mmCIF entry with sequence, helices, sheets and N, C-alpha, C, O atoms, coordinates in Angstrom:
data_MODEL
# 
_entry.id   MODEL 
# 
_entity.id                         1 
_entity.type                       polymer 
_entity.pdbx_number_of_molecules   1 
# 
_entity_poly.entity_id                      1 
_entity_poly.type                           'polypeptide(L)' 
_entity_poly.nstd_linkage                   no 
_entity_poly.nstd_monomer                   no 
_entity_poly.pdbx_seq_one_letter_code       MFQKMSTPANWQPGDPLVVPTPASQDLIESEEEAKAKGYEYKTWYLRYKKQ 
_entity_poly.pdbx_seq_one_letter_code_can   MFQKMSTPANWQPGDPLVVPTPASQDLIESEEEAKAKGYEYKTWYLRYKKQ 
_entity_poly.pdbx_strand_id                 A 
# 
loop_
_entity_poly_seq.entity_id 
_entity_poly_seq.num 
_entity_poly_seq.mon_id 
_entity_poly_seq.hetero 
1 1  MET n 
1 2  PHE n 
1 3  GLN n 
1 4  LYS n 
1 5  MET n 
1 6  SER n 
1 7  THR n 
1 8  PRO n 
1 9  ALA n 
1 10 ASN n 
1 11 TRP n 
1 12 GLN n 
1 13 PRO n 
1 14 GLY n 
1 15 ASP n 
1 16 PRO n 
1 17 LEU n 
1 18 VAL n 
1 19 VAL n 
1 20 PRO n 
1 21 THR n 
1 22 PRO n 
1 23 ALA n 
1 24 SER n 
1 25 GLN n 
1 26 ASP n 
1 27 LEU n 
1 28 ILE n 
1 29 GLU n 
1 30 SER n 
1 31 GLU n 
1 32 GLU n 
1 33 GLU n 
1 34 ALA n 
1 35 LYS n 
1 36 ALA n 
1 37 LYS n 
1 38 GLY n 
1 39 TYR n 
1 40 GLU n 
1 41 TYR n 
1 42 LYS n 
1 43 THR n 
1 44 TRP n 
1 45 TYR n 
1 46 LEU n 
1 47 ARG n 
1 48 TYR n 
1 49 LYS n 
1 50 LYS n 
1 51 GLN n 
# 
_struct_asym.id          A 
_struct_asym.entity_id   1 
# 
loop_
_struct_conf.conf_type_id 
_struct_conf.id 
_struct_conf.pdbx_PDB_helix_id 
_struct_conf.beg_label_comp_id 
_struct_conf.beg_label_asym_id 
_struct_conf.beg_label_seq_id 
_struct_conf.pdbx_beg_PDB_ins_code 
_struct_conf.end_label_comp_id 
_struct_conf.end_label_asym_id 
_struct_conf.end_label_seq_id 
_struct_conf.pdbx_end_PDB_ins_code 
_struct_conf.beg_auth_comp_id 
_struct_conf.beg_auth_asym_id 
_struct_conf.beg_auth_seq_id 
_struct_conf.end_auth_comp_id 
_struct_conf.end_auth_asym_id 
_struct_conf.end_auth_seq_id 
_struct_conf.pdbx_PDB_helix_class 
_struct_conf.details 
_struct_conf.pdbx_PDB_helix_length 
HELX_P HELX_P1 AA1 GLN A 25 ? LEU A 27 ? GLN A 25 LEU A 27 5 ? 3 
HELX_P HELX_P2 AA2 GLU A 31 ? ALA A 36 ? GLU A 31 ALA A 36 1 ? 6 
# 
_struct_conf_type.id          HELX_P 
_struct_conf_type.criteria    ? 
_struct_conf_type.reference   ? 
# 
_struct_sheet.id               AA1 
_struct_sheet.type             ? 
_struct_sheet.number_strands   3 
_struct_sheet.details          ? 
# 
loop_
_struct_sheet_order.sheet_id 
_struct_sheet_order.range_id_1 
_struct_sheet_order.range_id_2 
_struct_sheet_order.offset 
_struct_sheet_order.sense 
AA1 1 2 ? anti-parallel 
AA1 2 3 ? anti-parallel 
# 
loop_
_struct_sheet_range.sheet_id 
_struct_sheet_range.id 
_struct_sheet_range.beg_label_comp_id 
_struct_sheet_range.beg_label_asym_id 
_struct_sheet_range.beg_label_seq_id 
_struct_sheet_range.pdbx_beg_PDB_ins_code 
_struct_sheet_range.end_label_comp_id 
_struct_sheet_range.end_label_asym_id 
_struct_sheet_range.end_label_seq_id 
_struct_sheet_range.pdbx_end_PDB_ins_code 
_struct_sheet_range.beg_auth_comp_id 
_struct_sheet_range.beg_auth_asym_id 
_struct_sheet_range.beg_auth_seq_id 
_struct_sheet_range.end_auth_comp_id 
_struct_sheet_range.end_auth_asym_id 
_struct_sheet_range.end_auth_seq_id 
AA1 1 LEU A 17 ? VAL A 19 ? LEU A 17 VAL A 19 
AA1 2 LEU A 46 ? LYS A 49 ? LEU A 46 LYS A 49 
AA1 3 TYR A 39 ? THR A 43 ? TYR A 39 THR A 43 
# 
loop_
_atom_site.group_PDB 
_atom_site.id 
_atom_site.type_symbol 
_atom_site.label_atom_id 
_atom_site.label_alt_id 
_atom_site.label_comp_id 
_atom_site.label_asym_id 
_atom_site.label_entity_id 
_atom_site.label_seq_id 
_atom_site.pdbx_PDB_ins_code 
_atom_site.Cartn_x 
_atom_site.Cartn_y 
_atom_site.Cartn_z 
_atom_site.occupancy 
_atom_site.B_iso_or_equiv 
_atom_site.pdbx_formal_charge 
_atom_site.auth_seq_id 
_atom_site.auth_comp_id 
_atom_site.auth_asym_id 
_atom_site.auth_atom_id 
_atom_site.pdbx_PDB_model_num 
ATOM 1   N N  . MET A 1 1  ? 13.634 -2.426  15.540 1.00 0.00 ? 1  MET A N  1 
ATOM 2   C CA . MET A 1 1  ? 12.583 -2.920  16.456 1.00 0.00 ? 1  MET A CA 1 
ATOM 3   C C  . MET A 1 1  ? 11.558 -3.867  15.600 1.00 0.00 ? 1  MET A C  1 
ATOM 4   O O  . MET A 1 1  ? 10.966 -3.429  14.614 1.00 0.00 ? 1  MET A O  1 
ATOM 5   N N  . PHE A 1 2  ? 11.416 -5.143  16.050 1.00 0.00 ? 2  PHE A N  1 
ATOM 6   C CA . PHE A 1 2  ? 10.529 -6.037  15.305 1.00 0.00 ? 2  PHE A CA 1 
ATOM 7   C C  . PHE A 1 2  ? 9.097  -5.647  15.917 1.00 0.00 ? 2  PHE A C  1 
ATOM 8   O O  . PHE A 1 2  ? 8.980  -5.314  17.096 1.00 0.00 ? 2  PHE A O  1 
ATOM 9   N N  . GLN A 1 3  ? 8.127  -5.709  15.114 1.00 0.00 ? 3  GLN A N  1 
ATOM 10  C CA . GLN A 1 3  ? 6.661  -5.428  15.427 1.00 0.00 ? 3  GLN A CA 1 
ATOM 11  C C  . GLN A 1 3  ? 5.796  -6.314  14.711 1.00 0.00 ? 3  GLN A C  1 
ATOM 12  O O  . GLN A 1 3  ? 5.964  -6.536  13.512 1.00 0.00 ? 3  GLN A O  1 
ATOM 13  N N  . LYS A 1 4  ? 4.838  -6.856  15.415 1.00 0.00 ? 4  LYS A N  1 
ATOM 14  C CA . LYS A 1 4  ? 3.891  -7.870  14.672 1.00 0.00 ? 4  LYS A CA 1 
ATOM 15  C C  . LYS A 1 4  ? 3.021  -6.891  13.880 1.00 0.00 ? 4  LYS A C  1 
ATOM 16  O O  . LYS A 1 4  ? 2.748  -5.774  14.320 1.00 0.00 ? 4  LYS A O  1 
ATOM 17  N N  . MET A 1 5  ? 2.580  -7.363  12.656 1.00 0.00 ? 5  MET A N  1 
ATOM 18  C CA . MET A 1 5  ? 1.676  -6.622  11.822 1.00 0.00 ? 5  MET A CA 1 
ATOM 19  C C  . MET A 1 5  ? 0.617  -7.692  11.300 1.00 0.00 ? 5  MET A C  1 
ATOM 20  O O  . MET A 1 5  ? 0.811  -8.907  11.296 1.00 0.00 ? 5  MET A O  1 
ATOM 21  N N  . SER A 1 6  ? -0.447 -7.093  10.894 1.00 0.00 ? 6  SER A N  1 
ATOM 22  C CA . SER A 1 6  ? -1.579 -7.854  10.319 1.00 0.00 ? 6  SER A CA 1 
ATOM 23  C C  . SER A 1 6  ? -1.854 -7.315  8.919  1.00 0.00 ? 6  SER A C  1 
ATOM 24  O O  . SER A 1 6  ? -1.563 -6.162  8.599  1.00 0.00 ? 6  SER A O  1 
ATOM 25  N N  . THR A 1 7  ? -2.443 -8.222  8.073  1.00 0.00 ? 7  THR A N  1 
ATOM 26  C CA . THR A 1 7  ? -2.826 -7.910  6.788  1.00 0.00 ? 7  THR A CA 1 
ATOM 27  C C  . THR A 1 7  ? -4.456 -7.788  6.727  1.00 0.00 ? 7  THR A C  1 
ATOM 28  O O  . THR A 1 7  ? -5.195 -8.604  7.277  1.00 0.00 ? 7  THR A O  1 
ATOM 29  N N  . PRO A 1 8  ? -4.896 -6.705  6.014  1.00 0.00 ? 8  PRO A N  1 
ATOM 30  C CA . PRO A 1 8  ? -6.351 -6.706  5.731  1.00 0.00 ? 8  PRO A CA 1 
ATOM 31  C C  . PRO A 1 8  ? -6.726 -7.851  4.875  1.00 0.00 ? 8  PRO A C  1 
ATOM 32  O O  . PRO A 1 8  ? -5.863 -8.509  4.293  1.00 0.00 ? 8  PRO A O  1 
ATOM 33  N N  . ALA A 1 9  ? -8.075 -8.123  4.776  1.00 0.00 ? 9  ALA A N  1 
ATOM 34  C CA . ALA A 1 9  ? -8.623 -9.258  4.113  1.00 0.00 ? 9  ALA A CA 1 
ATOM 35  C C  . ALA A 1 9  ? -8.328 -9.122  2.551  1.00 0.00 ? 9  ALA A C  1 
ATOM 36  O O  . ALA A 1 9  ? -8.102 -10.134 1.887  1.00 0.00 ? 9  ALA A O  1 
ATOM 37  N N  . ASN A 1 10 ? -8.335 -7.901  2.002  1.00 0.00 ? 10 ASN A N  1 
ATOM 38  C CA . ASN A 1 10 ? -8.101 -7.702  0.630  1.00 0.00 ? 10 ASN A CA 1 
ATOM 39  C C  . ASN A 1 10 ? -6.645 -7.198  0.446  1.00 0.00 ? 10 ASN A C  1 
ATOM 40  O O  . ASN A 1 10 ? -6.487 -6.373  -0.453 1.00 0.00 ? 10 ASN A O  1 
ATOM 41  N N  . TRP A 1 11 ? -5.644 -7.544  1.110  1.00 0.00 ? 11 TRP A N  1 
ATOM 42  C CA . TRP A 1 11 ? -4.343 -7.088  1.099  1.00 0.00 ? 11 TRP A CA 1 
ATOM 43  C C  . TRP A 1 11 ? -3.578 -7.599  -0.188 1.00 0.00 ? 11 TRP A C  1 
ATOM 44  O O  . TRP A 1 11 ? -3.706 -8.778  -0.518 1.00 0.00 ? 11 TRP A O  1 
ATOM 45  N N  . GLN A 1 12 ? -2.891 -6.852  -0.824 1.00 0.00 ? 12 GLN A N  1 
ATOM 46  C CA . GLN A 1 12 ? -2.064 -7.188  -1.969 1.00 0.00 ? 12 GLN A CA 1 
ATOM 47  C C  . GLN A 1 12 ? -0.514 -6.891  -1.658 1.00 0.00 ? 12 GLN A C  1 
ATOM 48  O O  . GLN A 1 12 ? -0.287 -5.894  -0.973 1.00 0.00 ? 12 GLN A O  1 
ATOM 49  N N  . PRO A 1 13 ? 0.460  -7.586  -2.055 1.00 0.00 ? 13 PRO A N  1 
ATOM 50  C CA . PRO A 1 13 ? 1.793  -7.112  -1.808 1.00 0.00 ? 13 PRO A CA 1 
ATOM 51  C C  . PRO A 1 13 ? 2.092  -5.659  -2.121 1.00 0.00 ? 13 PRO A C  1 
ATOM 52  O O  . PRO A 1 13 ? 1.686  -5.190  -3.184 1.00 0.00 ? 13 PRO A O  1 
ATOM 53  N N  . GLY A 1 14 ? 2.711  -4.987  -1.343 1.00 0.00 ? 14 GLY A N  1 
ATOM 54  C CA . GLY A 1 14 ? 2.884  -3.587  -1.368 1.00 0.00 ? 14 GLY A CA 1 
ATOM 55  C C  . GLY A 1 14 ? 1.984  -2.647  -0.856 1.00 0.00 ? 14 GLY A C  1 
ATOM 56  O O  . GLY A 1 14 ? 2.215  -1.438  -0.851 1.00 0.00 ? 14 GLY A O  1 
ATOM 57  N N  . ASP A 1 15 ? 0.784  -3.260  -0.347 1.00 0.00 ? 15 ASP A N  1 
ATOM 58  C CA . ASP A 1 15 ? -0.246 -2.552  0.402  1.00 0.00 ? 15 ASP A CA 1 
ATOM 59  C C  . ASP A 1 15 ? 0.195  -2.238  1.863  1.00 0.00 ? 15 ASP A C  1 
ATOM 60  O O  . ASP A 1 15 ? 1.037  -2.989  2.355  1.00 0.00 ? 15 ASP A O  1 
ATOM 61  N N  . PRO A 1 16 ? -0.315 -1.146  2.649  1.00 0.00 ? 16 PRO A N  1 
ATOM 62  C CA . PRO A 1 16 ? 0.103  -1.048  3.950  1.00 0.00 ? 16 PRO A CA 1 
ATOM 63  C C  . PRO A 1 16 ? -0.374 -2.174  4.873  1.00 0.00 ? 16 PRO A C  1 
ATOM 64  O O  . PRO A 1 16 ? -1.398 -2.784  4.565  1.00 0.00 ? 16 PRO A O  1 
ATOM 65  N N  . LEU A 1 17 ? 0.251  -2.466  5.903  1.00 0.00 ? 17 LEU A N  1 
ATOM 66  C CA . LEU A 1 17 ? -0.056 -3.462  6.838  1.00 0.00 ? 17 LEU A CA 1 
ATOM 67  C C  . LEU A 1 17 ? -0.761 -2.744  8.017  1.00 0.00 ? 17 LEU A C  1 
ATOM 68  O O  . LEU A 1 17 ? -0.573 -1.539  8.186  1.00 0.00 ? 17 LEU A O  1 
ATOM 69  N N  . VAL A 1 18 ? -1.560 -3.451  8.825  1.00 0.00 ? 18 VAL A N  1 
ATOM 70  C CA . VAL A 1 18 ? -2.198 -2.992  9.975  1.00 0.00 ? 18 VAL A CA 1 
ATOM 71  C C  . VAL A 1 18 ? -1.316 -3.137  11.239 1.00 0.00 ? 18 VAL A C  1 
ATOM 72  O O  . VAL A 1 18 ? -0.802 -4.216  11.535 1.00 0.00 ? 18 VAL A O  1 
ATOM 73  N N  . VAL A 1 19 ? -1.152 -1.956  12.011 1.00 0.00 ? 19 VAL A N  1 
ATOM 74  C CA . VAL A 1 19 ? -0.380 -2.082  13.141 1.00 0.00 ? 19 VAL A CA 1 
ATOM 75  C C  . VAL A 1 19 ? -1.298 -2.335  14.289 1.00 0.00 ? 19 VAL A C  1 
ATOM 76  O O  . VAL A 1 19 ? -2.387 -1.774  14.411 1.00 0.00 ? 19 VAL A O  1 
ATOM 77  N N  . PRO A 1 20 ? -0.735 -3.337  15.247 1.00 0.00 ? 20 PRO A N  1 
ATOM 78  C CA . PRO A 1 20 ? -1.522 -3.712  16.369 1.00 0.00 ? 20 PRO A CA 1 
ATOM 79  C C  . PRO A 1 20 ? -2.034 -2.543  17.286 1.00 0.00 ? 20 PRO A C  1 
ATOM 80  O O  . PRO A 1 20 ? -1.404 -1.492  17.397 1.00 0.00 ? 20 PRO A O  1 
ATOM 81  N N  . THR A 1 21 ? -3.083 -2.767  17.863 1.00 0.00 ? 21 THR A N  1 
ATOM 82  C CA . THR A 1 21 ? -3.728 -1.878  18.763 1.00 0.00 ? 21 THR A CA 1 
ATOM 83  C C  . THR A 1 21 ? -2.706 -1.688  20.025 1.00 0.00 ? 21 THR A C  1 
ATOM 84  O O  . THR A 1 21 ? -2.085 -2.664  20.446 1.00 0.00 ? 21 THR A O  1 
ATOM 85  N N  . PRO A 1 22 ? -2.564 -0.450  20.588 1.00 0.00 ? 22 PRO A N  1 
ATOM 86  C CA . PRO A 1 22 ? -1.680 -0.253  21.813 1.00 0.00 ? 22 PRO A CA 1 
ATOM 87  C C  . PRO A 1 22 ? -2.160 -1.023  22.937 1.00 0.00 ? 22 PRO A C  1 
ATOM 88  O O  . PRO A 1 22 ? -3.372 -1.093  23.138 1.00 0.00 ? 22 PRO A O  1 
ATOM 89  N N  . ALA A 1 23 ? -1.313 -1.624  23.706 1.00 0.00 ? 23 ALA A N  1 
ATOM 90  C CA . ALA A 1 23 ? -1.630 -2.498  24.889 1.00 0.00 ? 23 ALA A CA 1 
ATOM 91  C C  . ALA A 1 23 ? -2.218 -1.810  25.979 1.00 0.00 ? 23 ALA A C  1 
ATOM 92  O O  . ALA A 1 23 ? -2.917 -2.441  26.772 1.00 0.00 ? 23 ALA A O  1 
ATOM 93  N N  . SER A 1 24 ? -1.981 -0.334  26.148 1.00 0.00 ? 24 SER A N  1 
ATOM 94  C CA . SER A 1 24 ? -2.545 0.362   27.212 1.00 0.00 ? 24 SER A CA 1 
ATOM 95  C C  . SER A 1 24 ? -2.650 1.725   26.837 1.00 0.00 ? 24 SER A C  1 
ATOM 96  O O  . SER A 1 24 ? -1.998 2.194   25.905 1.00 0.00 ? 24 SER A O  1 
ATOM 97  N N  . GLN A 1 25 ? -3.462 2.392   27.541 1.00 0.00 ? 25 GLN A N  1 
ATOM 98  C CA . GLN A 1 25 ? -3.813 3.852   27.345 1.00 0.00 ? 25 GLN A CA 1 
ATOM 99  C C  . GLN A 1 25 ? -2.546 4.741   27.233 1.00 0.00 ? 25 GLN A C  1 
ATOM 100 O O  . GLN A 1 25 ? -2.465 5.676   26.437 1.00 0.00 ? 25 GLN A O  1 
ATOM 101 N N  . ASP A 1 26 ? -1.564 4.377   28.093 1.00 0.00 ? 26 ASP A N  1 
ATOM 102 C CA . ASP A 1 26 ? -0.322 5.132   28.147 1.00 0.00 ? 26 ASP A CA 1 
ATOM 103 C C  . ASP A 1 26 ? 0.403  5.012   26.867 1.00 0.00 ? 26 ASP A C  1 
ATOM 104 O O  . ASP A 1 26 ? 1.195  5.919   26.616 1.00 0.00 ? 26 ASP A O  1 
ATOM 105 N N  . LEU A 1 27 ? 0.271  4.037   25.999 1.00 0.00 ? 27 LEU A N  1 
ATOM 106 C CA . LEU A 1 27 ? 0.877  3.707   24.789 1.00 0.00 ? 27 LEU A CA 1 
ATOM 107 C C  . LEU A 1 27 ? 0.263  4.338   23.569 1.00 0.00 ? 27 LEU A C  1 
ATOM 108 O O  . LEU A 1 27 ? 0.832  4.321   22.477 1.00 0.00 ? 27 LEU A O  1 
ATOM 109 N N  . ILE A 1 28 ? -0.948 4.915   23.782 1.00 0.00 ? 28 ILE A N  1 
ATOM 110 C CA . ILE A 1 28 ? -1.691 5.536   22.576 1.00 0.00 ? 28 ILE A CA 1 
ATOM 111 C C  . ILE A 1 28 ? -0.932 6.733   22.251 1.00 0.00 ? 28 ILE A C  1 
ATOM 112 O O  . ILE A 1 28 ? -0.624 7.530   23.138 1.00 0.00 ? 28 ILE A O  1 
ATOM 113 N N  . GLU A 1 29 ? -0.590 6.921   20.950 1.00 0.00 ? 29 GLU A N  1 
ATOM 114 C CA . GLU A 1 29 ? 0.091  8.110   20.377 1.00 0.00 ? 29 GLU A CA 1 
ATOM 115 C C  . GLU A 1 29 ? -0.901 9.105   19.855 1.00 0.00 ? 29 GLU A C  1 
ATOM 116 O O  . GLU A 1 29 ? -2.056 8.801   19.559 1.00 0.00 ? 29 GLU A O  1 
ATOM 117 N N  . SER A 1 30 ? -0.435 10.216  19.766 1.00 0.00 ? 30 SER A N  1 
ATOM 118 C CA . SER A 1 30 ? -1.373 11.237  19.032 1.00 0.00 ? 30 SER A CA 1 
ATOM 119 C C  . SER A 1 30 ? -1.152 11.031  17.523 1.00 0.00 ? 30 SER A C  1 
ATOM 120 O O  . SER A 1 30 ? -0.212 10.378  17.069 1.00 0.00 ? 30 SER A O  1 
ATOM 121 N N  . GLU A 1 31 ? -2.105 11.646  16.775 1.00 0.00 ? 31 GLU A N  1 
ATOM 122 C CA . GLU A 1 31 ? -2.056 11.489  15.464 1.00 0.00 ? 31 GLU A CA 1 
ATOM 123 C C  . GLU A 1 31 ? -0.616 11.928  14.948 1.00 0.00 ? 31 GLU A C  1 
ATOM 124 O O  . GLU A 1 31 ? 0.019  11.176  14.209 1.00 0.00 ? 31 GLU A O  1 
ATOM 125 N N  . GLU A 1 32 ? -0.135 13.112  15.336 1.00 0.00 ? 32 GLU A N  1 
ATOM 126 C CA . GLU A 1 32 ? 0.972  13.692  14.903 1.00 0.00 ? 32 GLU A CA 1 
ATOM 127 C C  . GLU A 1 32 ? 2.193  12.671  15.157 1.00 0.00 ? 32 GLU A C  1 
ATOM 128 O O  . GLU A 1 32 ? 2.973  12.430  14.236 1.00 0.00 ? 32 GLU A O  1 
ATOM 129 N N  . GLU A 1 33 ? 2.336  12.102  16.370 1.00 0.00 ? 33 GLU A N  1 
ATOM 130 C CA . GLU A 1 33 ? 3.392  11.202  16.750 1.00 0.00 ? 33 GLU A CA 1 
ATOM 131 C C  . GLU A 1 33 ? 3.325  9.939   15.790 1.00 0.00 ? 33 GLU A C  1 
ATOM 132 O O  . GLU A 1 33 ? 4.363  9.449   15.347 1.00 0.00 ? 33 GLU A O  1 
ATOM 133 N N  . ALA A 1 34 ? 2.100  9.440   15.487 1.00 0.00 ? 34 ALA A N  1 
ATOM 134 C CA . ALA A 1 34 ? 2.005  8.265   14.634 1.00 0.00 ? 34 ALA A CA 1 
ATOM 135 C C  . ALA A 1 34 ? 2.366  8.547   13.237 1.00 0.00 ? 34 ALA A C  1 
ATOM 136 O O  . ALA A 1 34 ? 2.916  7.659   12.587 1.00 0.00 ? 34 ALA A O  1 
ATOM 137 N N  . LYS A 1 35 ? 2.094  9.785   12.663 1.00 0.00 ? 35 LYS A N  1 
ATOM 138 C CA . LYS A 1 35 ? 2.519  10.008  11.303 1.00 0.00 ? 35 LYS A CA 1 
ATOM 139 C C  . LYS A 1 35 ? 3.998  10.278  11.340 1.00 0.00 ? 35 LYS A C  1 
ATOM 140 O O  . LYS A 1 35 ? 4.647  9.949   10.347 1.00 0.00 ? 35 LYS A O  1 
ATOM 141 N N  . ALA A 1 36 ? 4.606  10.830  12.350 1.00 0.00 ? 36 ALA A N  1 
ATOM 142 C CA . ALA A 1 36 ? 6.090  10.925  12.304 1.00 0.00 ? 36 ALA A CA 1 
ATOM 143 C C  . ALA A 1 36 ? 6.722  9.590   12.215 1.00 0.00 ? 36 ALA A C  1 
ATOM 144 O O  . ALA A 1 36 ? 7.826  9.525   11.673 1.00 0.00 ? 36 ALA A O  1 
ATOM 145 N N  . LYS A 1 37 ? 6.159  8.502   12.682 1.00 0.00 ? 37 LYS A N  1 
ATOM 146 C CA . LYS A 1 37 ? 6.745  7.192   12.593 1.00 0.00 ? 37 LYS A CA 1 
ATOM 147 C C  . LYS A 1 37 ? 6.406  6.414   11.316 1.00 0.00 ? 37 LYS A C  1 
ATOM 148 O O  . LYS A 1 37 ? 6.760  5.247   11.148 1.00 0.00 ? 37 LYS A O  1 
ATOM 149 N N  . GLY A 1 38 ? 5.685  7.141   10.405 1.00 0.00 ? 38 GLY A N  1 
ATOM 150 C CA . GLY A 1 38 ? 5.274  6.557   9.174  1.00 0.00 ? 38 GLY A CA 1 
ATOM 151 C C  . GLY A 1 38 ? 3.911  5.849   9.104  1.00 0.00 ? 38 GLY A C  1 
ATOM 152 O O  . GLY A 1 38 ? 3.583  5.205   8.107  1.00 0.00 ? 38 GLY A O  1 
ATOM 153 N N  . TYR A 1 39 ? 3.115  5.986   10.201 1.00 0.00 ? 39 TYR A N  1 
ATOM 154 C CA . TYR A 1 39 ? 1.722  5.342   10.191 1.00 0.00 ? 39 TYR A CA 1 
ATOM 155 C C  . TYR A 1 39 ? 0.664  6.166   9.466  1.00 0.00 ? 39 TYR A C  1 
ATOM 156 O O  . TYR A 1 39 ? 0.637  7.394   9.547  1.00 0.00 ? 39 TYR A O  1 
ATOM 157 N N  . GLU A 1 40 ? -0.144 5.504   8.808  1.00 0.00 ? 40 GLU A N  1 
ATOM 158 C CA . GLU A 1 40 ? -1.246 6.206   8.167  1.00 0.00 ? 40 GLU A CA 1 
ATOM 159 C C  . GLU A 1 40 ? -2.366 6.124   9.272  1.00 0.00 ? 40 GLU A C  1 
ATOM 160 O O  . GLU A 1 40 ? -2.902 5.036   9.482  1.00 0.00 ? 40 GLU A O  1 
ATOM 161 N N  . TYR A 1 41 ? -2.728 7.220   9.970  1.00 0.00 ? 41 TYR A N  1 
ATOM 162 C CA . TYR A 1 41 ? -3.616 7.141   11.077 1.00 0.00 ? 41 TYR A CA 1 
ATOM 163 C C  . TYR A 1 41 ? -4.991 7.230   10.730 1.00 0.00 ? 41 TYR A C  1 
ATOM 164 O O  . TYR A 1 41 ? -5.396 8.153   10.024 1.00 0.00 ? 41 TYR A O  1 
ATOM 165 N N  . LYS A 1 42 ? -5.752 6.328   11.178 1.00 0.00 ? 42 LYS A N  1 
ATOM 166 C CA . LYS A 1 42 ? -7.250 6.387   10.942 1.00 0.00 ? 42 LYS A CA 1 
ATOM 167 C C  . LYS A 1 42 ? -7.850 6.765   12.207 1.00 0.00 ? 42 LYS A C  1 
ATOM 168 O O  . LYS A 1 42 ? -8.558 7.773   12.235 1.00 0.00 ? 42 LYS A O  1 
ATOM 169 N N  . THR A 1 43 ? -7.646 6.047   13.311 1.00 0.00 ? 43 THR A N  1 
ATOM 170 C CA . THR A 1 43 ? -8.084 6.323   14.715 1.00 0.00 ? 43 THR A CA 1 
ATOM 171 C C  . THR A 1 43 ? -7.153 5.570   15.574 1.00 0.00 ? 43 THR A C  1 
ATOM 172 O O  . THR A 1 43 ? -6.337 4.776   15.107 1.00 0.00 ? 43 THR A O  1 
ATOM 173 N N  . TRP A 1 44 ? -7.279 5.822   16.840 1.00 0.00 ? 44 TRP A N  1 
ATOM 174 C CA . TRP A 1 44 ? -6.262 5.265   17.878 1.00 0.00 ? 44 TRP A CA 1 
ATOM 175 C C  . TRP A 1 44 ? -6.028 3.822   17.708 1.00 0.00 ? 44 TRP A C  1 
ATOM 176 O O  . TRP A 1 44 ? -4.931 3.304   17.917 1.00 0.00 ? 44 TRP A O  1 
ATOM 177 N N  . TYR A 1 45 ? -7.170 3.120   17.292 1.00 0.00 ? 45 TYR A N  1 
ATOM 178 C CA . TYR A 1 45 ? -6.915 1.711   17.255 1.00 0.00 ? 45 TYR A CA 1 
ATOM 179 C C  . TYR A 1 45 ? -6.765 1.071   15.828 1.00 0.00 ? 45 TYR A C  1 
ATOM 180 O O  . TYR A 1 45 ? -6.688 -0.146  15.659 1.00 0.00 ? 45 TYR A O  1 
ATOM 181 N N  . LEU A 1 46 ? -6.729 2.017   14.794 1.00 0.00 ? 46 LEU A N  1 
ATOM 182 C CA . LEU A 1 46 ? -6.519 1.485   13.436 1.00 0.00 ? 46 LEU A CA 1 
ATOM 183 C C  . LEU A 1 46 ? -5.517 2.403   12.837 1.00 0.00 ? 46 LEU A C  1 
ATOM 184 O O  . LEU A 1 46 ? -5.791 3.577   12.584 1.00 0.00 ? 46 LEU A O  1 
ATOM 185 N N  . ARG A 1 47 ? -4.286 1.835   12.597 1.00 0.00 ? 47 ARG A N  1 
ATOM 186 C CA . ARG A 1 47 ? -3.243 2.433   11.966 1.00 0.00 ? 47 ARG A CA 1 
ATOM 187 C C  . ARG A 1 47 ? -2.709 1.556   11.096 1.00 0.00 ? 47 ARG A C  1 
ATOM 188 O O  . ARG A 1 47 ? -2.723 0.350   11.340 1.00 0.00 ? 47 ARG A O  1 
ATOM 189 N N  . TYR A 1 48 ? -2.142 2.093   9.910  1.00 0.00 ? 48 TYR A N  1 
ATOM 190 C CA . TYR A 1 48 ? -1.522 1.320   8.832  1.00 0.00 ? 48 TYR A CA 1 
ATOM 191 C C  . TYR A 1 48 ? -0.040 1.801   8.732  1.00 0.00 ? 48 TYR A C  1 
ATOM 192 O O  . TYR A 1 48 ? 0.300  2.934   9.076  1.00 0.00 ? 48 TYR A O  1 
ATOM 193 N N  . LYS A 1 49 ? 0.797  0.886   8.250  1.00 0.00 ? 49 LYS A N  1 
ATOM 194 C CA . LYS A 1 49 ? 2.284  1.221   7.909  1.00 0.00 ? 49 LYS A CA 1 
ATOM 195 C C  . LYS A 1 49 ? 2.569  0.529   6.698  1.00 0.00 ? 49 LYS A C  1 
ATOM 196 O O  . LYS A 1 49 ? 2.185  -0.621  6.486  1.00 0.00 ? 49 LYS A O  1 
ATOM 197 N N  . LYS A 1 50 ? 3.312  1.289   5.813  1.00 0.00 ? 50 LYS A N  1 
ATOM 198 C CA . LYS A 1 50 ? 4.002  0.668   4.626  1.00 0.00 ? 50 LYS A CA 1 
ATOM 199 C C  . LYS A 1 50 ? 4.986  -0.404  5.022  1.00 0.00 ? 50 LYS A C  1 
ATOM 200 O O  . LYS A 1 50 ? 5.582  -0.339  6.097  1.00 0.00 ? 50 LYS A O  1 
ATOM 201 N N  . GLN A 1 51 ? 5.149  -1.318  4.228  1.00 0.00 ? 51 GLN A N  1 
ATOM 202 C CA . GLN A 1 51 ? 6.237  -2.414  4.577  1.00 0.00 ? 51 GLN A CA 1 
ATOM 203 C C  . GLN A 1 51 ? 7.585  -1.974  4.518  1.00 0.00 ? 51 GLN A C  1 
ATOM 204 O O  . GLN A 1 51 ? 8.501  -2.756  4.773  1.00 0.00 ? 51 GLN A O  1 
# 
């Protein structure tokens, strides 16, 4: 599955990318679900994922 990602302002190659915010409340995942997919979970609107 292709997913758009963003880079933080101080991003360096190899650093995690920012995962887009969920489009609806139904798509918000729990912290456990996000971690199972490889996301570094900060809050529902800020998640990182390794390249």
